[in-house]
C-alpha positions as CSV (number, residue, x, y, z in Angstrom):
1,M,70.6,76.3,130.4
2,P,69.6,76.5,126.8
3,I,71.9,73.7,125.6
4,R,69.7,72.9,122.6
5,Q,69.9,76.6,121.4
6,I,73.7,76.6,121.9
7,A,74.0,73.3,120.0
8,D,71.8,74.5,117.2
9,R,74.0,77.6,116.7
10,I,77.1,75.4,116.5
11,L,75.4,73.1,114.0
12,R,74.0,75.9,111.9
13,E,77.1,78.0,111.7
14,S,79.9,75.4,111.2
15,T,80.6,71.9,110.0
16,A,82.5,69.0,111.5
17,E,85.3,69.6,109.0
18,D,85.7,73.3,109.4
19,S,85.4,73.6,113.2
20,L,86.5,72.4,116.6
21,I,84.3,72.3,119.7
22,L,85.7,72.6,123.2
23,V,83.6,72.1,126.3
24,D,84.5,73.0,129.9
25,N,84.5,69.6,131.5
26,S,84.6,71.1,135.1
27,N,81.5,73.3,135.0
28,A,79.6,73.4,131.7
29,D,77.5,70.2,131.5
30,P,79.4,68.3,128.7
31,I,76.9,65.4,129.0
32,A,74.0,67.6,128.0
33,M,76.0,69.0,125.1
34,L,76.9,65.5,124.0
35,Y,73.2,64.6,123.8
36,A,72.4,67.9,122.0
37,L,75.1,67.5,119.3
38,H,75.0,63.7,118.9
39,P,75.4,62.1,116.4
40,Q,76.2,65.1,114.1
41,R,79.3,66.4,116.0
42,T,81.9,65.5,118.6
43,F,83.8,67.7,120.9
44,L,86.8,67.9,123.2
45,R,86.4,68.2,126.9
46,T,88.9,70.4,128.8
47,G,90.7,68.7,131.7
48,L,91.0,65.3,130.1
49,P,94.5,64.0,129.5
50,A,94.2,63.5,125.7
51,T,92.5,66.9,125.0
52,S,95.6,69.0,124.8
53,T,97.2,66.9,122.1
54,A,93.9,66.5,120.2
55,F,93.3,70.3,120.5
56,D,96.8,71.1,119.1
57,L,96.3,68.7,116.1
58,R,92.9,70.1,115.2
59,L,93.9,73.7,115.6
60,A,96.9,73.2,113.4
61,N,94.6,72.0,110.6
62,P,94.1,75.0,108.2
63,R,90.6,73.8,107.3
64,V,89.5,74.5,110.9
65,R,88.3,78.1,110.5
66,K,86.1,78.2,113.7
67,V,86.5,77.1,117.3
68,W,83.6,77.0,119.7
69,F,84.3,77.0,123.4
70,F,81.4,76.4,125.8
71,R,82.5,77.3,129.3
72,N,81.6,78.7,132.7
73,T,82.6,82.3,133.4
74,H,84.5,81.1,136.5
75,D,87.4,78.9,135.8
76,V,87.4,76.0,138.3
77,S,89.4,73.7,136.1
78,P,92.6,72.2,137.4
79,G,95.4,74.6,136.8
80,L,93.0,77.1,135.2
81,Q,93.1,75.2,132.0
82,N,90.0,76.9,130.6
83,N,91.6,80.3,130.9
84,R,94.7,79.0,129.2
85,Y,92.7,77.6,126.2
86,Q,90.9,80.9,126.0
87,A,94.1,82.9,126.0
88,R,95.6,80.8,123.3
89,L,92.5,81.1,121.1
90,R,92.3,84.9,121.7
91,A,95.9,85.3,120.5
92,Q,95.2,83.5,117.2
93,M,91.6,84.3,116.4
94,I,88.8,86.8,116.6
95,E,86.5,86.2,119.6
96,T,82.7,86.6,119.8
97,V,81.0,86.0,123.1
98,Y,77.4,84.7,123.5
99,P,76.4,84.9,127.2
100,F,73.8,82.7,128.9
101,E,72.1,82.6,132.2
102,P,72.5,86.1,133.8
103,Y,73.4,86.2,137.5
104,T,71.1,88.1,139.8
105,A,72.2,91.4,141.4
106,L,72.6,89.6,144.7
107,E,74.8,86.8,143.2
108,R,77.0,89.4,141.6
109,F,77.3,91.4,144.8
110,L,78.3,88.2,146.8
111,M,80.8,87.1,144.1
112,Q,82.4,90.6,144.2
113,R,82.8,90.3,148.0
114,L,84.1,86.8,147.9
115,D,86.7,86.8,145.1
116,G,86.6,90.2,143.4
117,A,85.1,88.9,140.2
118,A,81.5,89.5,139.3
119,P,80.7,88.4,135.7
120,R,77.2,89.2,134.5
121,Y,76.5,85.7,133.2
122,F,77.0,82.1,134.4
123,Q,77.9,80.5,131.0
124,R,79.1,81.6,127.7
125,L,79.7,80.2,124.2
126,L,82.8,81.7,122.8
127,E,83.2,81.7,119.0
128,Y,86.7,82.1,117.5
129,Q,87.2,82.7,113.8
130,R,90.5,82.7,111.9
131,Q,91.3,85.9,110.2
132,P,91.5,85.6,106.4
133,H,95.0,85.5,105.2
134,R,96.2,88.2,102.7
135,S,99.2,88.0,100.6
136,P,101.8,90.8,101.2
137,G,100.8,94.0,99.5
138,S,97.2,92.9,98.9
139,F,94.3,95.2,99.8
140,P,90.7,94.4,100.7
141,A,88.3,94.4,97.7
142,A,86.6,97.7,97.0
143,N,82.9,98.0,97.9
């Protein structure tokens, strides 16, 4: 897994003040991400008791313009928490997906047979960006 490449993108394209990083605690190697981001950045780990409250507080901060979510394509978290975080973010922000580690054709065939889902990649970095607010009646600037 190219953890260093993923961490470099996060560090290059956001700051600690304007972003939030969420890492799949069940299946995305949060320890490797910790080493790759340390000491510049911290992140929240899904599945931990304090994460939900901390996530809500950070997301409510209007200075947070970007959320990064590093996760596995299969949600094995308790209660499918990763899917719930993703659905919440999708409802509020624009999503961009960066896939990593493609599955082989055989792996995809077997997954399709076992549970009906056959994603193309093992991991993904999801980038969520807030949409710019416009005042009522305002129009985009002319090019």
